[in-house]
Every structure is written in C-alpha cells, then in structure tokens.
Wavefront OBJ file of the C-alpha trace (Angstrom):
o trace
v 1.442 -55.031 42.609
v 4.623 -55.789 44.748
v 7.454 -52.684 43.911
v 10.761 -54.959 43.501
v 14.187 -53.057 45.052
v 17.189 -55.434 43.462
v 20.392 -55.701 46.019
v 23.602 -54.271 45.488
v 26.989 -54.590 46.390
v 27.506 -51.977 49.561
v 30.118 -48.902 48.198
v 31.226 -45.329 49.304
v 30.519 -44.618 45.774
v 26.448 -46.036 45.321
v 26.631 -44.791 49.000
v 28.070 -41.290 49.699
v 24.494 -39.692 49.432
v 22.928 -41.244 51.827
v 25.818 -41.676 55.217
v 29.684 -43.167 55.332
v 31.114 -46.720 55.130
v 33.327 -47.768 57.331
v 35.887 -50.294 55.957
v 39.863 -50.952 56.471
v 40.132 -50.091 52.670
v 43.612 -48.965 51.959
v 46.563 -47.616 53.697
v 46.144 -46.596 56.981
v 45.722 -42.675 57.473
v 48.927 -43.555 60.229
v 51.115 -46.519 62.357
v 50.509 -45.849 65.684
v 51.211 -48.017 68.787
v 54.611 -48.674 68.114
v 53.968 -49.326 64.078
v 51.725 -52.173 65.357
v 48.027 -50.749 65.013
v 46.811 -48.835 61.154
v 44.813 -45.878 62.347
v 42.126 -45.478 59.521
v 41.573 -41.485 60.740
v 38.519 -40.259 60.941
v 35.540 -42.318 58.653
v 32.640 -40.894 59.609
v 30.833 -37.555 59.482
v 28.930 -37.593 62.728
v 26.295 -35.071 63.908
v 23.981 -34.781 66.631
v 22.590 -31.595 65.973
v 22.359 -28.651 68.974
v 20.542 -29.997 72.710
v 21.455 -33.924 72.285
v 25.185 -35.782 72.154
v 27.155 -38.404 71.195
v 26.529 -42.152 72.570
v 26.702 -45.807 72.195
v 24.985 -48.535 72.175
v 24.719 -52.002 71.397
v 22.140 -53.453 69.172
v 21.225 -57.604 69.017
v 18.786 -57.822 66.297
v 16.519 -61.179 64.708
v 18.977 -62.604 61.164
v 15.861 -61.791 57.949
v 15.765 -63.665 55.365
v 15.467 -62.981 51.687
v 13.226 -61.854 49.293
v 13.287 -59.738 52.182
v 9.867 -57.089 52.930
v 9.883 -53.496 53.582
v 7.188 -52.037 54.477
v 7.692 -49.227 56.215
v 11.353 -46.698 56.357
v 12.596 -43.838 59.346
v 14.862 -40.976 59.705
v 15.956 -39.661 62.091
v 16.304 -35.528 61.232
v 18.636 -34.610 63.848
v 21.825 -36.726 63.976
v 23.608 -39.200 62.097
v 23.571 -43.021 62.553
v 25.927 -45.341 62.360
v 25.861 -48.887 62.817
v 29.287 -50.947 63.169
v 28.775 -54.795 62.455
v 30.418 -56.680 66.043
v 30.688 -60.064 63.632
v 31.859 -61.272 59.933
v 28.224 -61.607 58.468
v 26.434 -59.162 55.614
v 23.670 -57.418 56.152
v 21.537 -55.234 54.041
v 20.877 -51.936 54.140
v 18.309 -49.733 52.954
v 17.917 -46.166 51.767
v 16.306 -43.596 49.652
v 16.516 -39.867 49.703
v 13.959 -36.954 50.820
v 10.962 -36.831 48.470
v 8.667 -33.596 50.381
v 8.421 -35.562 53.235
v 8.298 -39.647 52.403
v 10.972 -41.933 51.233
v 12.280 -42.024 47.894
v 12.525 -44.911 45.842
v 14.737 -47.381 47.681
v 18.150 -48.338 46.990
v 19.698 -51.707 48.887
v 23.488 -52.494 50.019
v 24.783 -55.900 50.899
v 27.591 -55.138 52.645
v 30.622 -57.468 52.340
v 30.471 -58.845 56.106
v 33.264 -56.054 56.816
v 31.737 -53.047 56.468
v 29.685 -51.282 59.282
v 28.021 -47.511 57.771
v 26.908 -44.502 59.137
v 23.610 -42.651 57.918
v 23.848 -39.072 57.998
v 20.774 -37.099 58.927
v 17.789 -37.408 57.725
v 18.123 -40.104 54.964
v 15.343 -42.180 54.659
v 16.650 -46.063 55.834
v 14.621 -49.813 56.653
v 15.369 -51.301 59.356
v 18.829 -52.835 60.738
v 18.754 -56.511 59.237
v 21.376 -58.710 59.526
v 21.041 -61.709 57.023
v 22.719 -64.195 59.372
v 23.334 -64.677 63.368
v 24.245 -63.343 65.864
v 22.733 -59.452 64.410
v 25.205 -57.914 66.639
v 25.620 -54.346 66.433
v 28.124 -51.510 68.050
v 25.597 -47.932 67.033
v 26.826 -44.222 67.624
v 23.664 -42.219 67.794
v 22.132 -39.034 69.154
v 21.116 -39.704 72.655
v 18.817 -36.445 73.753
v 15.442 -34.697 75.510
v 13.940 -33.685 72.441
v 12.413 -36.504 69.131
v 14.222 -37.755 66.805
v 12.840 -40.430 64.638
v 10.536 -39.986 61.686
v 8.810 -43.563 60.456
v 6.555 -43.686 56.973
v 4.884 -46.687 56.165
v 4.655 -47.670 52.987
v 1.197 -48.167 50.851
v 2.547 -50.788 49.023
v 5.571 -52.572 50.330
v 9.100 -53.450 48.489
v 10.250 -56.891 48.075
v 14.301 -56.595 48.381
v 15.869 -59.543 46.275
v 19.299 -60.365 45.263
v 20.076 -59.586 41.259
v 19.521 -62.700 39.303
l 1 2 3 4 5 6 7 8 9 10 11 12 13 14 15 16 17 18 19 20 21 22 23 24 25 26 27 28 29 30 31 32 33 34 35 36 37 38 39 40 41 42 43 44 45 46 47 48 49 50 51 52 53 54 55 56 57 58 59 60 61 62 63 64 65 66 67 68 69 70 71 72 73 74 75 76 77 78 79 80 81 82 83 84 85 86 87 88 89 90 91 92 93 94 95 96 97 98 99 100 101 102 103 104 105 106 107 108 109 110 111 112 113 114 115 116 117 118 119 120 121 122 123 124 125 126 127 128 129 130 131 132 133 134 135 136 137 138 139 140 141 142 143 144 145 146 147 148 149 150 151 152 153 154 155 156 157 158 159 160 161 162 163 164
C-alpha cells in the first residue's frame, strides 16, 4: 500500500519546527554600501557542534519529477545544513521530526524559487530534490572528522504529490 504526502508551499511558520526559511521578505534589517544594499541579517541558526567547522560546498543535482517516491530520509546529528539555490527554480523540501530514532510522518514543502532552507540538527529530511534544471545549490554544513550522517530506509515508500 502506498502512503501519500501532499506538498504545501514553504513558509517560515510551518517550517519552523524543522529549520529556517532563507528569504528576502519585508524591509531589510539595515542598509549598507552607501544605502544601495539591504542586509537581511542573521537569517539561520547555524550549529556545527564540537569538533566541526562551517564549510561551503556547491551541489549540482539532477531534477526529479512529481509524483516523487520517497524511500529514504537522512539526518545530521552534529550540525545544521543550509541549501541556498543558485537559480530561480522551485525545489522540494521533505522533513520529519524524530520518532524514537526514525522519522515520524514526513511533510513536504515546495519553495517559491527564491527561498533557501536551513535544516536544524537531527531533523530528518529527504535528499536534495530540485524540480527543474539547473539544480545548483550552495550548501553550508558541518565539516569534521566524525560521522554526521544517519539514514533511514522506509519499508513502504511514500509518494509525494501536489495537492489535487
């Protein structure tokens, strides 16, 4: 039997239990560069634990189609992970709270093409899932010598689809 997840539009309030939405919205916190640049300051709670440091990597992911089959989720116990798109295309964000060492019921969001996200530590999430090409992202996450990845494979995959 297939389990279904309906996609919702990404917004800061709905995503707050899982992380931060990175977007320009409202007035900037301050103007810099002779008033020609608005700074939207400190928009993500980055946390890299002990023994790690912040690193910036670039990802180039293949686009996926909907409906999307979710068979695995992962989490990073020792650090946050931020995805900042380097394009103006939407991408799928799948998240779940922890339920005794495994993901609870997943939730799915779609970005508006101008939003990034930051997963908090230990938040279960799907893999990077762009819905169009190019799927290029700047990723800020923990770099360290200790493992920082846990995976969970579902016995029965979930089908992620748009609302009817």
